[in-house]
C-alpha positions as CSV (number, residue, x, y, z in Angstrom):
1,M,120.5,130.6,70.6
2,R,123.3,128.7,71.8
3,K,123.8,130.5,74.9
4,V,120.0,130.4,75.7
5,Q,120.5,126.8,75.3
6,L,123.3,126.6,77.4
7,L,121.8,128.7,80.0
8,F,118.7,126.7,80.5
9,F,120.8,123.7,80.5
10,T,122.7,125.0,83.7
11,I,119.5,126.2,85.2
12,G,118.2,122.4,85.0
13,I,121.4,120.8,86.3
14,F,121.3,123.5,89.4
15,F,117.7,122.5,90.4
16,S,118.3,118.7,89.8
17,L,121.3,118.8,92.1
18,G,119.1,120.7,94.7
19,S,116.5,117.8,94.8
20,F,119.0,115.4,96.0
21,S,119.4,117.6,99.3
22,Q,116.2,116.5,100.4
23,S,117.0,112.7,100.8
24,V,119.3,112.9,103.8
25,T,118.7,109.8,106.2
26,P,120.3,108.7,109.6
27,S,123.5,106.9,108.6
28,I,126.9,105.9,110.1
29,L,130.4,105.9,108.8
30,N,132.7,103.3,110.8
31,A,135.4,100.7,109.9
32,S,133.1,97.6,110.7
33,G,130.1,96.8,112.5
34,G,126.7,95.3,111.8
35,T,123.0,94.7,112.9
36,Y,121.0,91.7,114.0
37,P,117.3,92.6,113.4
38,P,115.4,89.3,113.4
39,T,114.6,89.4,117.0
40,Y,112.3,91.3,119.3
41,Y,115.1,93.8,120.1
42,R,117.4,95.2,117.4
43,F,121.0,94.8,118.3
44,E,123.4,97.1,116.5
45,W,127.5,97.1,117.1
46,S,130.2,99.1,115.5
47,F,134.0,99.2,115.6
48,G,136.0,102.0,114.6
49,E,133.9,105.0,115.6
50,A,135.4,107.8,117.8
51,M,134.6,107.7,121.3
52,A,134.1,111.5,121.6
53,I,130.4,112.3,121.2
54,E,130.1,115.5,119.4
55,T,126.7,117.0,118.0
56,M,126.8,119.1,114.8
57,L,123.8,121.2,114.1
58,S,122.5,122.9,110.8
59,P,118.8,124.4,109.9
60,N,117.7,120.9,108.8
61,L,120.4,118.2,109.6
62,I,121.6,117.0,112.9
63,V,124.9,114.8,112.9
64,T,125.8,113.1,116.1
65,N,129.5,111.8,116.2
66,G,130.3,108.8,118.2
67,V,126.9,106.9,118.8
68,L,124.9,105.0,116.5
69,Q,122.1,106.6,114.8
70,P,118.5,105.3,115.4
71,G,117.4,103.0,112.6
72,T,114.6,104.6,110.7
73,D,114.8,102.4,107.7
74,K,111.9,100.0,109.0
75,P,109.6,102.2,110.8
76,A,107.0,101.1,113.3
77,S,103.6,99.8,111.9
78,I,100.3,99.8,113.5
79,D,98.0,97.2,112.8
80,N,94.2,98.1,113.6
81,G,92.8,94.7,112.5
82,G,92.6,93.5,116.2
83,G,94.6,90.2,115.5
84,W,98.0,89.3,117.0
85,G,101.0,90.0,114.2
86,G,103.0,87.4,113.0
87,D,105.9,88.2,115.2
88,E,104.2,89.4,118.6
89,I,103.5,85.8,119.8
90,R,105.7,82.9,119.5
91,I,104.4,79.0,121.0
92,L,107.0,76.5,121.2
93,P,107.6,73.8,121.4
94,N,104.8,72.8,119.2
95,P,104.4,69.9,119.2
96,T,105.1,69.5,122.9
97,Q,105.3,66.6,125.4
98,S,104.9,68.5,128.6
99,V,105.6,72.5,129.2
100,L,104.4,74.8,126.3
101,E,106.2,78.2,126.2
102,I,104.2,81.4,125.2
103,D,106.3,84.1,124.2
104,F,105.0,87.8,124.0
105,F,106.6,90.3,121.9
106,S,104.0,93.0,121.4
107,K,104.5,96.6,122.4
108,Q,100.8,97.2,123.2
109,Q,100.0,97.1,127.0
110,G,96.9,95.5,128.6
111,K,95.4,92.5,130.3
112,V,96.2,89.4,128.6
113,S,93.8,86.0,129.2
114,M,94.8,82.8,127.7
115,K,92.0,79.9,127.4
116,L,93.0,76.5,126.4
117,Y,90.2,74.1,124.9
118,D,90.6,70.5,123.5
119,A,89.6,69.5,120.2
120,S,85.8,69.1,120.9
121,G,85.8,72.7,122.4
122,R,85.7,71.7,125.9
123,Y,87.1,74.3,128.4
124,L,90.2,73.2,130.2
125,G,91.8,76.2,131.9
126,N,92.6,79.9,131.5
127,R,95.4,82.0,132.8
128,E,95.6,86.1,133.0
129,F,98.2,88.5,133.5
130,D,98.7,92.3,133.1
131,Y,101.3,92.9,130.2
132,F,103.3,96.0,129.9
133,G,104.5,95.9,126.5
134,V,107.9,95.1,127.1
135,G,107.9,91.1,126.4
136,R,106.9,88.2,128.6
137,I,107.3,84.4,128.7
138,E,104.4,82.5,129.9
139,K,104.7,78.5,130.6
140,W,101.6,76.3,130.7
141,D,102.2,72.5,131.7
142,L,100.3,70.3,129.3
143,S,101.6,67.0,131.0
144,R,98.3,66.2,132.6
145,Y,96.4,66.0,129.3
146,P,96.3,63.3,126.7
147,S,97.8,63.5,123.5
148,G,95.9,65.4,120.9
149,E,95.0,68.9,119.3
150,Y,94.4,71.7,121.7
151,F,93.3,75.2,120.9
152,L,94.8,78.2,122.9
153,Y,92.7,81.6,122.7
154,I,95.0,84.6,123.5
155,R,93.3,88.0,124.0
156,L,94.6,91.1,125.0
157,E,92.4,93.8,126.3
158,P,94.2,97.1,126.0
159,T,94.7,100.3,128.3
160,G,93.7,103.3,126.5
161,N,92.0,103.9,123.4
162,S,94.2,101.2,121.4
163,V,92.5,98.3,119.5
164,G,92.6,94.8,121.2
165,K,94.0,91.7,120.1
166,K,92.8,88.4,119.9
167,G,93.7,85.0,118.0
168,G,93.4,81.2,118.2
169,F,96.5,78.9,118.0
170,K,96.5,75.2,117.5
171,V,98.7,73.3,119.9
172,I,99.5,69.7,119.7
173,K,100.4,67.4,122.6
174,I,102.1,64.0,122.0
175,R,102.8,61.2,124.4
């Protein structure tokens, strides 16, 4: 009876150790380094890695020595809601005295139209441009308008079959 228990225990340990082999993720081992992810681009650096680039293959694992492995800890997500994500547009400075900067960080391509309205809903102007999904900075001079609240409506008509994006943003003009 004792041998049977020992046999089942050994088989159980064997199968439990085998389950850990399914959790291989891209990783890197080096002396020092880091990452700076809070921007649109992800910066990674490393010190102490070998300069020789070599790839070792097995049936279910690829190890590349000498380069940074891709970051798959934060896979890209797709928003099908049709609104701008919190990190896709940045409007600054807000409040502004003169020039408003609109920074685009979306990866979706298409035609962007921006329309400006005052607090009463009166149309003040528009801008249109082709957006290629690689980031863009647009500037809009508000110095000729009086102080107050304005609304900037930004819409992206996509190329292809993706869902468009749209959103309204409150802008405050001072002095």
